N, C-alpha and C positions, 0 to 999 in steps of 0.2 A: 751280717752277724756282728753283734757288738763284742768287742774284745777289751777285757779289763787288764790293766797293768798291775794294779794294787788289789789285793784280796781283802775284802772287808770282813768284819767280825760276823756279819750275817752269813757270808759264804762259809766260813769255817764252822759255825754252829749248825747250819743246815747240812753241811757235808757230814758232820758227826752224827746228826740225827738220821740222815739217809743211810749211813752204814749200820746204825742200830736197827733201822727198819728192815734192811736187807737181811740181817741176821735173824730178826724176829720172824719175818715171812718164811725164810728158809727152814727154820726150826719147826714152825707150825705146819708147813706143808709136808715136811718129813713125817711128823707125827700122824698127820691125816693119811698120807700114803701108806704108812705101815698098817693102817686099819682097813685098807681097801682089799677086797677079795679078788676083784677082776683086774688084773694087770696086763691082760692081753696075751699071756703066754700059754694058757691052758684053760680048759673048761672045769669049773669046780665040781666036786662031788656033792651029792645031796646033803651029806653030813656037814661039809664046809659051808654050804648055802644056809643050812639051819643055824650054824654058828654065827654067820654073818648077820642073819636076821635078829638073832638073840642079842648080839653085841651092838647092833645099830643104835638102839635107844640110849645105851650108855655113852656112846661116842657123841651123840647129839646133845646129851645132857652136859658132857664135858665141854663141848664147843660153846654151849649156851653159858656155862659158868665163865669160860674164858672171855666171851663177849661182854658179860656183865662187868667183869674185872676191868677190861679195856675201856668200857663205857665210863666206869667210875673214875679211872685214871684220867680220861679226857676231860671229864667235868671238873675234877680236882685241879688239874693243870690250868684249865681256863679260869677257874675261880681264883687261883693263886696269882695269875697274871692280872686279872681285873683288880684285885686288892692292891697289888704292887703299883699298877698304873694309876689307880685312884689316889694313893698316897703321894706319888710323885707329882701328879697333876695338881693336887691341892697345894702342895708345897710351892711349886712354881707359880701357880695362880696367885697365891698370897704374896709372893715376891714381886711379881710384875704388875699386879693390880692392887696397889695398896688401898685400904679402905678410905683414906682421906683424898684420894684422887677422883676426879670427875669420871662418870661412867663413859663419857665420850672418848676418854683416853685409854680405856681398858683394851687389853689384848683380847682377841676372840678365842673361843674354845679351841678352834682348829689350830690357831697359832700356838696356843699353849700345848696342845697335843704334839705338835711338831717339835716344840722345845723339849718336851719329855723325851721324845725319841732321840733327838740330837744330843742331848746331855747325858743320855744313858744308853748309848748304842750297844754296848756289850751285854748288859743285863736284858735289854729289850730283845735283842736277837736270840739270847738263850731261851727266854720265855716263849717267843714266837716259834722257834724250832722245836721246843719241847711240846708245844700245843699241836704242831703239825705232825710230829711223830705219834703222839697219842691218838690223834684223829685217824691217821693212816692205819695204825694197829687195829683200832675199832672197826674200820671199814674192811680190813683184810679178814678179820674173823667173821664179820657179817657175810662176806662173799663165800667163805668156807662153809658156813651154815647152809647157805643157799645151795651150794654144790653138794653138800651131804644130803640134803633133802632130795636132790635129783638122784642120788645113789639109791635112796629108798625105792624109787620108782623102778630102777633096774633090778633090784633084789626081788621085787614082787612080781616081776614078769615071768 
């Protein structure tokens, strides 16, 4: 197991995003649990079963809206990162590969990408952790929708 002595900015930004994700997942699971009829402690009445069937579609629509919001956030975060990265890349490329220099002396795209990361560690790790958080939120809601669809099967039995 690798042991680090110094904590990098990547660690701190990912730790913050992880805490936000845990809070997000906990809140969303609590909301979903509050809608569940069968919690294992008793058998619901026919009235409660009808209520559950009637509210099923509303909960599914709410989960779908949450998924679309999370999907939009993930796309927006990715686009913001790509725009930022492109601007940094072009700036560094223009500095290290002057137009009057022969092409054989140019730095490669990969080398310039590494320069962008090395020169902008803090901002880069913020963007990357924000993208990871948005992606995990989207996948969490997607799994909740899958689980909710399974709940429909139980209600109809």
